[in-house]
Structure formats: structure tokens, C-alpha cells
N, C-alpha and C positions, 0 to 999 in steps of 0.2 A: 445689615444684610449678611447672611451666612457666607462665610469664606470657605467654599468647598475644597479649594486647593490646600489651604492650611490644615483642614481637617484630614485630608488625605496624607499630608506630610506627618501630622501628629500620629495618626493610626499606624503608618508605616514605621515610624521611629520606635514606638512602643511595642509593636508586634515583634520587631527584631530582638528587643530586650527579653520579652517573655518567651520567644521561640528559641532562644539560645539553648544549646544542649545542656549546659549547666548554668542556669540563671543565677546571677549574684544578687544577694539581698540588697546591697547598697545601691545597685543600679535600679532595682525595682522601687526602692523607697526614696529615690531622688525627688526632691521637692519641686523640681521643674514640672512634674506631672500636674501638681495643683496650679502652678502659675499658668501653664499652657491651657488647662481646662477652663480656668476663669477667663483667660483671654479669648477663648473660642465661644464663650457664652454659656458654658456648662455650669450647673450649680447643684448643690446638695439637695435643695428643695425639689428641683426637677427630677433628681434621681429617685426621691421618694415617690414622685408622681408616676414614674416608670413602674415601681413596685406596686403601687395602688392599682395601676391599670392591668398589669400582667401577673400580679400576685407576688407575695413575698418570697415564695419558693423559687422565683426567677433569679434570685441571688445565688442559687445552687445550680450546678452544672446540668443535672438530669432534667430539671424543669426548663432550663434555658434552651436546651436542645429541642424541646417540644415546641417552643413558641418563637424561636429566633427568626424564622422565615416570615412571621407575621409583623415583625417590627419594621416600621418604615420612618419613624420619627427620629431624625438625627439628633435633635437637642435632648430628647429623653434618653436615648441610648448612650450618648456621650456623657450625660450626667450620671447615669447609673454606674458607668465605669469609674467616674470621679468618686461617687459615693462609696463604692466597694473598695477602691484604693484607699480612700480616707479612713475606712474602718481599720484596715491593716496598719496604716501609717500612724493612726492617732488613738484608736480605741481598743485594739486587740491586745490581749495580755501578752502575746508573743508574736512579734512582727514576722518571725520566720514561718508562721503558718501559711503565709502567701506562697511559699515554695512548694506546698503540697500539690500533687499532680492535678487534682480536681480544680484547685484554685487557679493554677497556671493555665489550665485548659479553658477555664471560664473566661479569663482575660483574653486569651488567644481568639476564642470564638466571638466575643463581643467586639474586639478591635478589628478583626477581619470583616465582620458584618458592617461596622461603622465605615471602614475604608470603602467597601463596595457601594454603600449608600451614597457616600460623598463623591466617589469617582463617577457614579452614574450621572450625577448632576454636573460635575465639572468636566469630565473627560469623555464619557461615553456618548455615542451618537444617539440622537433622538429625532424621531420623525420618519418620513418616507424619503428614499433617496431619489434625487433628481439627476445627479451626475457624480462620476467617480474619476479621479485623476490619481495615477500611481506613477511615481518616478523611482526606478530601481537603478542604483549606482553600484556597479560591480568592481570599480577600481579599488585596489588595496595596496598596502605598502609592499615593496619587493621589486623584483625585476619587472621592467615594463612589458606590457602585452605585445603580441605580434602586431605588425602593421596591418591595419584593416580589421582587427578583431573587434567585435561588438563589446563595449564596456558599459553601456547604459541604455535604458529604454524609458520612454514615457508612454503610458497608456491612458487614453480618454475613452469613457463609455457613458452614454446617457440613457435615460429610461425608454427612449424610442429605438434603442439598439444601434445608434450611430457610434462608430469606433474610429479612433485615430491612433496610430502607433508610430512613434519615432524611435529609430534605432541608431545610437551614436557609435561611431567607429573610431578606433584609436589611430592617430597619426603623430609623428614626432613634433609637428607644428600644429598641435590640435587646438581647434577652436570649436567648443562643444556645440554652440548654436548654429554652426554652419555645416559641420561634417556629420550629416545624418541622412538616413533614408526614411521616407514617410510613406505610410500605407493607410488609406482611408477606405472603409467599407462598412457594411451594415449587417447586423445579425437580427434574428427575429426578436420582437419585443418580449416574448415569453422567455427567451434565453437570457436576455438582459435582466428580466425580473428574477430569474433563478439565481443569477450571480449576485444581484442586489440583496436578495433574501439572505444569502449566506454571509455577505459583507455586513449587513445590518445585525445579524445574529452574533457575529464575532465582535464587531466594534461597538455594539450596543449593550453587550453583556460581559464579554470575556477579556477585552483588551486591558493590559496592565501597563500603565504609563510609567511605573517605577521599576520595570524590569531593567536589570543592568545591561548595558550595551556590551557586545562582544567585540574585542579588538581584532584587528587584522582580517576583518571580513567586510564586505560591502554593506550598503544600507538601503532602506526604502523609506519613502515619504509619501503619505497618502492624504488627499484632500477630498472629503465627502460633503457634497452640498445637498441639503434637504429641500423639499418642495417649498419651504417658506423662505428660502434664500440664505439660511444660516450655514456657514462652512465649518467643518470640524477637521482638525489636522492631527495626524497620527504618524509615528515613525517607529522604526525598529531595525534590527540587524538582518542583512540578507544572508540567512543561514539556514541550512537544510533541516537541522534537528531542533529548531527553536520551539515550535508548537505544532501538534498534529492538526489543529484547526486551520492554521495558515498553510500547512502542506496540502491539505485537502482543497482549500480555497485556491491555491496556486494551480493545482492540477485541473480543477473545474474551469478556471479562467482560460488556461491554455487550450483545453478541450473545446469549450464553446466558442472561443475566438478562432479555433483552428490554427493556432500558432504555438507549436511545441518549443519554439526558440525563445520564449519570453522568460525573463528572470522572475517576474512577479515578486512574491514575498520570500521564497526559499532559495532563489538563485540557481535552481536546477534546470536552467535553460539548456535545451538540446540544440546548440548552435552548430554542431558538427555532426548532424544526423547522417546516417548512411542512406544513400539513395538507391544503390544497387550493389549487391555483393555476388560475385561469381566465383565458385570454387570448382576448379577443373582437376580431375585426377586421371592419371594415365599409368597403367601397368603393362609392361612389355615382358612377356615370358617366353623363353626359348624351350621348346618341348622336343626331346629326342624322338626320332622316328626310325623304325626298322626299315631300311631301304629295300631289303630283299622281300619283306612282307608286302610292302606297298608298291614295289617295282618303281621307285622314284630315284632321281639322281641327286637327292639331297638327304641329309640325315637329321635335319632339324626343322621344326615348324615354328613360326612366330605367332603368338597370340597377343594381339594389340587391343587391350581392353580399356575403354574410356568411360568415365562417369563424370557427371557435372550436376551441381546444384546452383540454381540462379534465384536469388531472392530480390525481387523487384518491388520496391516500395511504391514507386509512382504508379505502376500498373496493378498493385495490390495482388501479386501472385508469386508463388514459389514453383519452380520447375525442377524436376528430378529426372535426369536423362541418363540412360545407359546404352552404350554401343558395345554390345558383346562380341559382335563380328560384323563383317560387311553386310550380311543378310539378316542380321538380328539386332534390332534396335527397339528400345523400350522408352516410352515417354510418359511422364506423369505431370499433372499440373494441379496445383491447389490454389483456390481462390476463396479465402475465408476472411471475413471482415475482422480486423483487429489482431489477426494471427501474427503478422510480421512485427507489429509493435510489441506484442506480448513476448516475443522471442528476444528482441533487442533490449527490452526493458530490464533484462537481467544483467546487462553490461553497460559500461561507460563506452559509448560507441566510438568516440575519438581515440580510445586506448585499446580497442579490440585488435588482437593479433599483433601487438607491438613487440612483445618479448619472445625472441627465438634463441634457444641455446645453441643449436647447430651441432653437427657431428664432428668429432675431432678427426685429424688426418689419418689416424691408425684404425678408424672404424672399418670393420670388414663388411663388405656388401653381401646381399643375398645372392647365392649362386643362380646363374641363368635368369635373373630377374632384375628389372629396374622399376622402381615405384617413385613417381614424381608428382608434385602438385603445383598448382598456380592459383593464387587468390588475387582477384582484382576487386578493389573497393572504390566505388564512386560515391563521393560525399555531396551533400546539398551545397556546401559552401567551400570546402577545402579541395585542394587538387587530388587527383586520382592517386591511389597507392597500390603498388603491385608487390606481392610477396610470392616467392617460389623456392622450392627446395625438395629435399628427400621426404617422402611420405612415411615418416616414422616418428617415434616419441621425441627425439632430439631435433629432428629436422622441422617439425611442425611448431607453430606458436604454442607457448605454454598454456594458454587458455583454450586451446582447440578442443581438448576432451570435454570441458564444461559446455562449450558451444555445441559440440556434436551431440552430447547427451540431451540437451534441452531441445535442439532441433528435431532429433529423432523422436523424442516423446511427443512433441507437438504434432508431427506428421503422422505418427502411428495412431494418434487419437482419431484421425479421419481416414486412415488407410485400412478400411474394412470393406467387406462386400457381403451381400446377401444372396445375390442371384446364383452364385455357384456353391452356396453353403447348404449341405444336406439337412442341417437343422431346420431350414426353412422349406426346401422343396420336398423333403420327405415327411413333412408334418401332415398328419391326418386329423381332420376335424371330428370331434366327438359328436355322435348323434344324440338326439334328445333323451332317449330312454336308456342310454348306456351309462355304466358306472366307470369311474376312473380307478385303476389299480396301478400302483407303482411298485416296481421291484427295487428294493433297497439293499445296500451292502454296508457293513460296518467295518471301519478300519481297513486292514489289508485282506480281510476275509473274502473268499471267492463265493461263499454261499449267499444267496439273496432271499429276502423275505418280502411277502406282499403286505402292503399297507394301502388303505383307501384315502382319497381326498376328494373334495368338491371344488378345489382351486384349479381352474383351467390354466393358470399361469405357471404352475410347477412343471419344469421341463427336465429332460435328461441332462445330467451334469450338475444339477442343483444340489446344495446341501440342505437338509431339512431336520427339524427337531421332532422326535417321535417318542411315545411311551414304550418302555421295554420291560419285559419280565413281569412276574406276578405282582410286584409292587408298583409297576408303571413308572419307574424312575425315567427321567428324561435323558436322551442320548442323541448324538448327531449321526445322521446316516447320509449316504450318497445315493442319489437317484440314478440307477443304472438304466431303467426302462420305464416308459409310461405307456399303458395299454388301456383300451376301452372294451368293455364287455356288456352284453345284455344280461339280464338277471339270471337266465337259465344257463349262461355260459361262463359265469364267474369262476376263476380258478381256485377260490377259497370262499367258504360260506360268508355271506354278507355280514351276518350277526357276529361272526367270530373274528372278523378282520378289523384290526385297530386303525384309527385315523391318524394321519399326519397332523401334528399340532400347528406347525407354521414353517415357513422358510427360515433357515438359519442365517442370522446376521453375524458374520465373522467379526465385526467391530465390537 
């Protein structure tokens, strides 16, 4: 019976030798290659069978690249590796020929393919998924976690969409099997199928059982049962940058289960997500007043300006409020699906606004003006945090500029209007028999030139590509005006007016 595990170990061992940056001849000519090949059932005769089936040219790299994906016979592939090695070890005039780049790459390609064929039989998942269990353990060496901090999770999911999640919390007298919170719920079967599809794709094709474990990080263990009742076990490090496929799978599972606090495979659980963030700003300015001009008994007025931004994750909205004066108040509210997550995804939420330099004692204030802020952060699991101080570079948190820029860009994307925009309410529709004439300017020149177009989507303010001069070389022009004329009213003869080629794409 074929021992796939031993073949995986064999392939992995010799791959490392051939993949070395500077392979050593004595390592590659080690007679243990022959001993291991014979122990695994590979033979020189079967190696010749490989060449008879796939052609003698398959002993060369170029031909091998063409046919390697067709090769599924482990015994033939292992045997041709043995045969090729035996040639260099026993029959070649100069053994060092094996060190030539094409020969090294031939062995790397065949050994890698042999490894994957064996791994598919020994380690890769086969069949259709019935259930999936994932245990993520975030405990690492070092200082102990905070009391009550989540340090591990178990996720169960079956093909009907039944879900059970256990979250284990740290205590000084910790007993894992007793100190946990459990949540049972159900997702749609099609959502479970989507998760299982990605799990099968990774663990059925890409999982590497020989990947080195990373120290000082957590770990995950998965058990996947197929519909025939066979269970497959996998494990790996709970590490963010391990594999893109596992990172994607982690995000997918969190999203479809509606639990962003799950460690899954990459450990990037958002256990301290912000539930609500309130930023209050207050500027108090004293404005000198000419008392004789206004016939008042005071010489200063107070302008008390207030502004606030409230990001409410639970209600999925962002409010931006301005109190310019007692009789002047402006309120804006944004409700955009996914907007808040997209903003906070740029930061590690539990560390947001943690570092504040602060103003030194000899910092000089702004004359006749005070600017203060207060930030209130409510977390889903952690206690509320309040930050306040002077609204300036030193007084604000160090990451406030990045946060402000991202927030402003996000809100500005939706902060537009059409109802008061003359571009829309001044728009005149072209009549059926009218021609479109555009007045174009070039560079900083004030003079304009008429060009024609049949593109009704070209508007004032667009950049367009046009033919210029006797040789009709292409140039970029600015559309100053778009007008419609009947044939008898055109400002320049139809047959003498050049056409705009297309809108100009600045990219």
C-alpha cells in the first residue's frame, strides 16, 4: 500500500536540497536518494515507463513544463526522479552537470508535483463538507491577558447553517471548559455553502502540512467532516500574514456569521470594536466691538461656536452638527451601509487616539480665543474612554490627522447636491434636428474655437481630445460652452467644423 505520508516527507526533504540557493554536489549525490526511492517502491523500470508514456523529451525541463499537469501517477513520477538522479550519479561523465540550472529546476518541478500528488491523498480534504469545527487559541508566551479577555474560541458550522460559538475568557483561576460564553444561531444554508466552498478549495488544494510553525503566536486546529463521515484534521499558526487565502477565509467567515470578534485563522478578531464615537469641538472667540458705533455698554462680543461628529455603529449613522449661533444650527446625517466599518478598518480600534503629546507649560495660547475638544469612545466590550484637551496639533491625539482625513474623504464622497447645481437646472435639452457645437479653449488661452460632436454626454468643464492644425495632430482642450443650433443658424459651416475625437481620460 502506498505510504503517502512518507512520499510527502521524501519530496519535502529533497526539495529543500535542490532549492538551496547554492546546492552542494555531495548533498545531491547522497546515496540515501536511491535507498529512499527503493523503499517507497520507485524503480528504474517504472522510470522508463514514464518516459515511454510521456516521451523521452520529458527528461528535459521544457517538455516537462508542458506535460507536468497531466501527470497523476505517483509511482511513475517518483520513479522518473529516481531514474534521472541515477543517470547523474552513475552514468554521467561529469556528476556536476546536475548543478546546471535546467537540471536543478527539473528536479524542483518534479519533486514539487510529487509532493502535491501525495499530499492530496494523505492530507488534503476530499468529498463534500458535512460539518466544520475550528478551535482558535490566542494564548501566547508573555504577560498574562487582562481578566475577562477572550483568549480562545470554538466555531461549529454544519451544512444546514447551524452555528455554535464558544468564547473562552481568561481568569487567574482559569478552567477552559467552564469559563466561556456560548452563542447558538443559524445562517442561511446558501451562506454555509459559500463558506464550505472556500474551505474545501483551500484545504482540498492549497494546505501545506509541512509549513513551519511560527513561535510566540497562537494556533488554530480544524476538523472537517465529509458527508461519508471521514474526518480530516488541520492546524496552523494564528497569524495575520500567513496566507492570503486564509485571511480571505477569515474575513468571509466573520462577515457571514456576523461576528467580527472571531479569531478564525488569522487572529485579527475585533474584540474591542468601537460602538459609538462622539467628537465635540468648542471654539469661544471674543470679538472687540465699537461701543459708540453700536451704542452698547460692552466692548466685546462672545462667539460660542460648537461642532460635533457622532459615529454610531449600532444605528449605522454618522451625524455632523454645527451650532454657529443660538439662531443658526446645521445638522447633517449620513446613513450608508458599510461606511462606518470602512472608516474604522483603517485603524486598530482599541488603540485609536491613545497617544497624545500635550502642550508644554510655556505654550502660548491664541489671543482672545479658546479651542477645546472632547472625545467620548464607547466600546462593545471595554469601558468608556474620554479624552479632552486643546484643539491643536500637540493637544490632539497623534493619529487624529489620519482619522480626520479619512473621515472627511468618506463624507465628502456623499456630500454633494444636484437640486441647487446650475449644471443641472440650467441644462437645455437638444432638439432632434439641432447640431451640437462646443466652444473649446487650449491651455491658458482666452480664445475659443468651435468643434462639433454627436456625444450628448460632453458637458461644460470636460476635457476632450481634438484634432488641431493642418496635420490634425491631437491635443487636449477644455469645454467652455455647449450649444445647440439648427442647420441654418450654425456659427461656423458644418463641413468646415472639426469633430471632437473623445473625452480625455487623464489617467
